[in-house]
GUNUMAR-328546 format. One record per residue: y, x, z of N, C-alpha, C in turn. Coordinates in steps of 0.05 Angstrom, whole numbers, plus 5000, padded with zeros to 4 digits. Example, Ala and Ser with C-alpha at 12.3 -4.5 7.8 and 13.67 -1.06 7.14 Angstrom:
488652645156491052465156493452645156
495552575142497952735143500152585157
This chain:
302019273799301219413778298219683789
297019613778294519773779294720053773
293320213790293620493783290120563784
289520713759286720813761286321083773
283420963785282621283807282621493785
282021703803282221913783279821913766
277021883776274221933761274621753732
275721493736276521293713277821503694
280321623712281821683690281121893677
279222083683277822293674276122243655
274622003656273221913630274421803609
276421683625278321543605279021773574
280222013595281522153575278322263565
276022333567273822433554273222233530
273422013536273921753515275621843492
278521903504280921953487280422183464
279422353477278722583461277022533449
274922403448273122383431274222253399
276122063409276921873389278922053376
280422263393282322403372280822613355
278422613358278022853343277923163360
277923113391278523403408276223443413
275723743426274223823440273123663466
271823483472271523373504270623553524
269723733517269324003543271924053550
273624213533276324283542277724063544
277923803534278923623547279423533572
275923563586275723583614277123743631
276924013625277724213638281124173640
281924133620285424003620285423743641
283323563643284423393658283423473690
282023673697280523783723283823883736
283224103715286024343726289524173728
289724033717292423843712292623673742
290323563741289823393764290523533790
289123783786289523953821292423993824
293724123806295924213804297924063812
298123773807300023513803299323473839
296123483850296423343867296523583893
296323833898295924083917297824103936
300323943927301123873956300523683975
299123453969298023203987296123344008
296023214032294823444042292123284047
289623444050287223384038286623254016
287923333997287723293965285423333957
284023583961282123703953279623543960
279423403982276923203988276723053968
278722873960278822623949278622763914
279323003908279023083880276123193879
275323333896272223413892270223103899
270422993910269122673905269922553876
272522543870272222393847271222543825
270522843824269822933801267022983804
266122963828262222973838261923223843
262923463852262223673863262923693892
261823873900261423963934263923953939
264823813962267823883973268724213981
270524263968271324543971273924623958
275524693983278324713978278124963966
277125163960277925473950277125343912
275025163912274425083874277724853871
278024733890280924553896282124763878
283824903898285725093890285925343864
282625363859282725503826283425383817
282725083818283824923787286824863789
288524793814291024783822292025003811
291525263810292225563794293325493777
290525433759290925463732292125323713
292625043736293724733720296524763724
298024963743300524913746302924993726
301825113705302625123674303324913666
302124753667302024523650303524203669
304224273690306824143706309124163684
308924363674312124383661312124363630
309824463620308824463591306524203579
306224183554304124023545301124263554
299824083558296524263545296024373520
294724553510293824583490292824383467
290724163485290323973466292023743456
293923763483296723493480298823663461
299123923454300423953432299124033407
296424033408294924033382295323663373
295423493395295723223393297723153375
299723223390302423173386303623273351
302223463348302223613320301123413295
298623303307297523073284298722793280
300222743306301622533304300622253287
298222263308296822013299295921813323
294921563320295621393343293221493364
290721553346288521613371290121873386
291522073367292222343392294222243410
296022073403297521923428295621843450
293621713439292321543464291621753484
290422073469289022293486292022333507
293922323497297722443515297722243526
296921993523297721813550295021813569
292521863558290921863585291622133601
292622323583293022583604295922503633
297022313617299522203630298322023658
295621783646294821743664293121903690
292022103681291022283700292522423716
295522483711297222583730298122353749
298522103747299521893757296821833785
294021853771292121743790291722023809
292522333801291822513815294722473838
296722353829298822333857297322153879
296122063876295121843898292622013919
291922303905289722383921290822473953
288922543970289822553992291322434005
293022484024295622284034298422444021
299222153997300922243976303722253993
304722473981308122543984310022583960
312622573967314822563950314322903923
312723043934312523373923311623303901
308123123902306423043879307822823867
309222693884310322433858312422583837
313622753846315222933828313923043812
311623213822310323353803308523153780
307822983780306122753772308722673751
310822563755312522493738313222683712
313822943722314923173702312923183686
310723203698307123273684306823113658
307022883668306722673653308722633630
310822693639313522673609312422913599
311723183601311423383586309023363573
306823163576304523053561304722903540
306622663540307322483530308422563497
307722423474308822463455312722493459
312322723443316322793435316222963467
314622973479316623183513316523423501
315423573482315523783484316123883448
316823643435316723693400319623573397
321723723377323423553363323023513339
323323243332322523153305325222993296
325222973266327922813260328322593263
330022443273330922163280329721953265
327621723282327121553257326321323275
326421083270325820833286323220883300
323720923333320720853357318620703341
315920733338314820553335313720463360
311820263367311820043391310920263413
308620343404306920583416309920733434
310420903414313121113430314720923444
316020733444317520563455316120523485
313820453484312120373507312020683520
311420823509311021083522313521173531
315321153519318521223534320021133563
318520753549319020643577317520743604
314520833600313221013621314421193627
315821403611316521563630319121523649
320221303640323021223653322221103677
319420903676319420793699317220963725
316521273709314421363723314921473759
318421383765317821413794317821183810
318920953791317420713809314820563810
313120623781310020673783309220863806
310421053807308721223835309221103861
311621053865312820953889311120683896
310520533869309220283880305720383887
304320593867303020653884302320763914
304220943922304521013954304220693966
305520573960306720313976303220173979
302220103958299819993967298120163974
297920423980295620583990296920574024
299120494031300620514055298720314068
299419964051298619814062295219744067
294719924047290719874043290320144067
291620294072290220494097292220584114
292620484135294620444151294120644169
291620694168291220944192291521264174
291421194145292921484139296121574138
296621704151300121804151300821914123
302621814120304521884102306022134108
305322374104307822524120309922644100
312222584099314922754075315822934096
315823094120316323294128314823494120
313723594103313023824102313623944073
315923824059315823974036317224194029
316224394008317924604006318024593976
321124523962321524513934321324833919
321725053942319825223924318325383918
316125243928313325353927312225123924
309225243911307325123893305024933920
305724993939304224863961300924903960
300325183954298625303952297125323986
295225313990293225364013292725764019
294125764035294226154035291726284035
291126514025288526674040286326654018
286326374000284626283990283426483953
281426543951281426723929280726513912
280126643880278726583859275426523864
274226203855272626223856270926083829
268526083822266625983798268025683805
269325593777269925323773267625143759
268224903760266324683758266724673728
263224683713263624653683263724373677
264924313656265023993642263323823649
261324003650258623753652258123683680
259423863702259523723724261123503728
261423303711264623123715262322923714
261922693727259922493727260622343705
258622253688259222113667259921723670
259221793691259321473701260821483732
262521573734264121573756264321223779
263321083767264120813780260320753779
259320743801256320743806255020453806
256020313817255220013820256019853804
256519873779257619653762255719683734
255219463723252519463698254519693676
252919813658253620043646255719913619
255819673617257519523601260319513608
260219433631262919383651264319723647
262619913655263420223661264720233631
263120173606263520333583266620153574
266919873590269519783572271419933591
270920013615273020103631274720323625
273020543608273520733592274920793562
273620443552274420433531271520653511
269420613521266920703508265520513498
264220583477262020293468260020253500
259420053503256919973510254419943503
252219843514249919743499250219453482
249319603460249119343436248619123442
250718883442250218633446251618503414
249118233411250418023390253017993395
254918053372257117983367257417703365
259517553367260417303360261317293333
260416983319260817083295263517053292
265717203270268417203269269616943261
271816803268272616613250273116643225
275116933226275816953199275117223195
276017433167275117653166278717753171
278517993190281218123202282218383191
284318333169285018553158285018793173
283819053163284119293176287319403171
288119523203290819553203291019883185
294119793163293820003153294820353169
294020593164294920803189297420873177
298620933201301021063201301521313184
304121343173303821503159304521803168
302222083163303722263182306322433182
307422463198309922583201309522943182
311922933178311823253170312223433183
310523623181311023883191314124033199
314324073222317024253224317224503198
319424613198320224763177321324963198
321125193181323025473196325225383207
327025233196329425213211329425063233
327424853230327824623251326324843274
324624983276323725183291326525383309
327425463289329225633298331625463308
332425263299334425093315333425023339
331124923346330124853367330225103394
329725393381329925623387332925703404
334825603384337725583394338225393415
336925213420337524953433337225123463
335025273471334325373496336925533514
337225503537339925603550339925873555
340826073545341726353548339826513529
338626723533336826863528337826923494
340227013505341627133480340527293456
339727573472337927803462335227693450
334027513464331427343458331927273428
333327043427333426963402334027153379
336527303391336227513363334027653348
332727703365330327913358328427693353
328227493359325827333352325827233323
329127243302329927133288328627403265
330127633282329327853265326527933252
325227883275321527893274321227653252
322527413251321427193232322327283204
324727443199326327533181323727703165
323127973181321928163168318928033168
317427963179315127763173315327603147
316527463147316627243122317427393103
319427623100319927803073316827953060
315928063090313428193081310928003072
310727723083308727603069309527483037
312327503028313127443000312327652980
313127992995311628172984309028182974
307928122992304328132990303827932972
304127682976303727442949304727562922
307127702921308427802897305728132885
304228162901303128412893303728692901
306328692912307328922918306229052953
306429372951305829452978307429422995
306829373016308529303046306929473064
309429663080307829763103306629573127
304829673137303529533169305329423180
306329223187308829153207306528933230
306729123251304628853278306328623288
304728443285305828163289305628173325
304428253334303828253368307128333378
307328273404309528213414308928233443
310528403461310328463483313128373498
312428103517315428013529314928113562
316528203563317528323595320228193605
319328123632322327943650320427873671
322227733692321427663716320327353707
318627243731318026953724320226783724
319126553705320926373698323026383685
323226623660325226753642324926573618
323426423613322426213580320026363572
319026613578317126793565315426573553
313826263565312426233555312725973535
316025903535315825693525317025813489
318126113493318726223477316126343457
314526293475311326403460310726093440
311125893458310525653439311625623410
314725713413316725673391314925893374
315326123378313426353362311226283348
308926093358307226013345307225813330
309725663336310625373309311825543285
314225783296315425953274313826083255
311226243266309326383247308026213232
306925903238305325803220307525703206
310225613213312325493184311825773167
312525983162312426163148309326223139
308126113140305026193133303226363147
304726483171303126703182300426633197
301226383205298626303221297626023212
295225983210294225743193294725403218
293925483245294525263261297725253275
298525473286300125473301300325303334
297625373339297325323379298725583387
298725473414298425663436296125633455
295825863461293725883478293826103503
294525963526295426123553293526183574
293126463570291826513593292226723609
290426763636290927013651288627143655
288327343679285927523680283027383684
283827183700281627053705280326853688
281326803667281226673644279026923628
279227153625278727283609276527503631
275627473651273627673662271627453677
269427613670267527523684266627603711
264027573723263327673746261727913746
260427983721258628143715259328273686
259628573685260028703657257828613640
258328493618257228453591258028143596
258528003614259427753608262127703604
264027893615266927953606267627933573
265528173570266228123540265827763517
263527653531263127423514265327273526
266127213545269027003562271227063541
271027353544274327443529273727343502
271727373482270527263462271726973454
270226823472270426563470273026483470
275126583496277926443503278926513478
279026753466280626903442280226693415
276926623409276026373394278426103391
278526063419280825763413283825903403
284726123404286826153392287026273368
284726273345284626313321285926143306
288626333285290226073273292426003287
292826153323295526103335296226353353
297626323368297626463385296426483409
295126703417293726823446296326943472
296626773489299026903509297826933534
297427233544296827353566298227363589
299027163610301327293631299627533643
301527643653300827853675298427943670
298828123637297028263624295828503637
297728603657296928863671294828863689
294928593697292328533718289328653700
289628723685286928833663286229113671
288129223678288029533682286429593718
285529753706284929893737281629893745
279629713726277329643739275629653707
273229713713271329673687271229403680
271529183686271528953685273828863656
276328933672279028963652279329043633
277329283640277429453608275929403586
273829263595271529063579272328863561
274828763582276828523570278828633539
279328873556281528983531279829023511
277329183515275829363492275429063468
274528803488274028633470276728493449
278228503467281328373453282028553434
281828843432282328983414280728913387
278128903394276328803372277028513358
277528373374278328153364280728113346
282828283357285328243342285228493318
283328583310282628713289280828483270
278828453285277528283262278928053251
281127933275283127693259285827793254
286027993248288928093244290127843229
288727753211290527633191291627293191
289927233219290726953228290126903260
291527063272291627143304294127303312
295527233330297927323345297127353369
297427593384297727613410299827713428
300727573446303327633463302127723489
302427973502303028023531304827933543
305827903574308027883588306727923608
309228003625309228043654312128243666
312628333677314728493696314928753675
317128833676317729183658315629363668
316329483688314429663693311729673684
311029553697307129483694306429453673
307929363649307729253623308229563607
310129673619309729933606307130123609
305730113632304230233641300730153628
301429913625299129743620299229833590
300829813566300329893542299830223538
301730403556300230643553298130703559
296530603583294430683592292130623567
292230493546290730353527291830413502
290030683485291330723461290630503441
288630323442288630123425290729843423
291029803448294029673445296629793441
296130103445299730193437299830233407
297830173390299730163357298829953353
298429733366298329463360300229243372
301929413394304729253409307129473399
308329383388310629593381313929483381
313129203385315929143392316128923418
317429013435318228913461320928733461
320228553478322528343480323028383501
325928373518326428243547328028063553
326827893567328027673584328727783606
332927733606333127743628333827533647
334027583672334227373688336627143680
337226883692338726693684341426803697
343926593694346026673712346126413724
347926323741347626143764348925863745
351025983730352025723705349325683684
347925873684346025823660343525583679
343025723702341225533717342025273723
343525233724345924923735345124833711
345724903680345324693658342324703654
340124923660338024793651336424563677
337824593698337324363717337724083707
340824103693342023863678339323833666
339423993642337623873617334823843629
333823923640330423843656330623613657
332823533674333623233684333623063659
335223103647335922903621333722843606
331923053598329123003590328122853600
327522833624325822643639326822343641
329222373630330822013632332322003663
333022263679334622243698337122353697
339522143709341522273708342622353737
344822563742345122683761347822593775
347122483802348922343812351822553822
354422423834355922603832355222723863
355723053864355423193884352923453878
350723313859348623383862348723713855
349723783833349724013825350924193843
353324133866354524223882352024313899
349924113906347424173920346424333911
345824323890344224523868344424813875
348124913876349325113873349025203903
348725003924348625073950346125213954
344325133947341825183953340925433930
341825443910341725753890342825923906
345025903918346226163935344826253956
343426113970340726223992338626433980
338726403955335726543954336126893935
334627013943334927323939333527303919
335627463899334827463874334427713855
331327703871329527923864327727893850
325528003838322628023828321827723834
321627633857320227403867321927213854
323727253850326827023840324926813818
324726633823323126373806324426283780
327426373777329326363755329126013747
327925983722327525663714325525563731
323625673742321725513759323125383787
324925593797326825493820328025243814
329425213789330224893778328124683780
325724793761323824543761322324443787
322424653801320724603833322724453844
325524523849327724393849327824053852
327024083820327123813805325123613818
322823813813320223653817320123473850
321223673868321723483898323623363897
325823353880328723093876327122873864
326022893845324622613838322722493855
321322653863318922543885320422403915
322622513921324322463940325322153936
326822163910328122003898326421723898
323221703885321221473885321021483914
320721643935320421543961322721343978
326021503960327621333985328221043966
326721003937326820753925324220483929
322220713958319320533955320220323961
322320183984321819933996323819723977
324619863953326819673942324919463918
325119233913322319103900322919153870
325919103868326419143839328619323825
328719533836330819733829331919693803
335219683805336619723773335419963757
336719893733335820173710337420343724
340020353736341720563748340820713770
339320553791337620653808335520763801
333820703783331820873770332421083758
335121133750335921373736337121593750
338021553769340521743784339121823803
338722153806338522213832340822343847
340522363869342922363888342822623909
344722723917344822933934343122943953
342522763960340422773985337522763986
337022723954334722843941334023103939
335423293944335123533943334623653968
334423543989335223644013332423554018
330723784035328623774054329123544074
327823374084327223224111327623454136
329223304153328923544178326623484192
324723694206323023504220324823514249
323723274265324323164291324823484305
326723454328326623704345324623744371
324423934377321924014395323023964416
322123824438323123784468323824034486
326324024496328024264503326624294535
326224554542324924554565326724774586
326824684600328624894627326625214626
328225364625327125644627325725684647
323725744639322125904665320625594680
320725354673318825114685317824974664
316324854679314324674659314424364673
316324164655317523864659314423824661
314323544678311523344679312823194661
310923004645311422834625313722594640
313722604660315622344678315922594700
319422514704321222724716320822604735
319922344748320322224778317922324791
315322374772312522344783313122664797
311022634823311022834842307522904835
308023154842305023194845304723374872
302023244886302323344911300923604915
301823854935300724124937298124094950
297024284935293124274939293224514961
292124424977291224685006288924804999
288325124999284825184999285025295022
282425205034281325455051282325635055
282725725078284026025089281126215084
282026435079280326655074278526725099
276526715098275526875126276627165137
276127225160277927575169275427685171
276827865156274028125158273628125189
271428205197269828315222270128665222
271028695252271228915249268729125248
């Protein structure tokens, strides 16, 4: 089974974006940040990553991309979500191309199980049906093939490592440095300017004819005289568009989330209020001004982004929004390096959310300096100018969010509804872990949940605890070790491909250091003797 190099995978992603009518520049950035997020735990991955995308080697540039792309290891990118909504064959091709980028990224640097698990779950999140529940219907051949890809992802990625190992005997595959609770970032590296999509090489393979390179990425090559067809080929009939989800279907998807009883109740209340308000307006009745923007407060991993995505769909279904996409950003994507540039950057990001929801994570980080203030002022203007087709959700820890809103009168008048996301209980986290595994076509073997509970019991349940992210990080690492465990199995059974065992949740122990007697240095060979060194006597002082 062949594995595409990252450069070719990104070129194929660009071609797929053009075919699906998506923005190639936005697609290029999605591929760059997603590939970095998948590969960040592989030692030396930044070197291969920079070479494949054609930029100067820089760990800081790589990590800046990885931090921005981590959110997409758990959920579909904005363009993948947009593609899923259109439900066309070309759109499904874009999602498949994103999954190929994940697979290629797992092989960067010195591949290890952590990147394998991240690639498997990230690929599953991008593929059709990964983030959107649809009415039951027979699967098309393309969908069946893509589901089979998700099921076989661990074996595919394991095959990547086996061939890399055979071809590069001098590159050690180190599996002893895994941390299932962390993202694997390089410490001490700050944000840097990210390479623009134009920096991505249009032709990543340099020594091949243009026609071959074009064929590799599915783009048209130089014009050649076509052979005479033996007979006319009938045009395939376009597949029927799937119906958009109704409000009831979106709310049912909300109810399927584990826990979050207070959140579900408040979202239902807001939906009813805004729906009736819209009906009154259509009927020509007066209606009080109702702010549609929301504040989400809670610790990390409590489902804020997931609920924001559902809110976008619900608001579109009731006619409040025209598109229903979710655009997720943080301070780094709103603030520029100079005054004046921040307003332009914030306006450009907000424009991508017209017709949908702009979700600003850790929004309070905009407080405290003139750059953040410029971003806030621009955001307030955008909310006013596009109040009929834009919803903004700001999120973060409870106390900093209260300060953030109270310090900005323009925000205080527009954000009047706060929804609190409580931490998950142990039982809810076990259910989340089980659900994540099931959605990725994995079965949990006997004793897996016991091991999960044992590791959960060791976690400090403070504001730094990851909640659902803890469960996802543990599952990512387990999927990687599962693939690693099967790397020498030539033809694993379906049960082996699906079943995660307790040992897959346990980090391999590093070999113990040699024991040295206290106060003594042992030579490598205990029988070896070292001859004493005689120094000449010091001369006597003369009287």
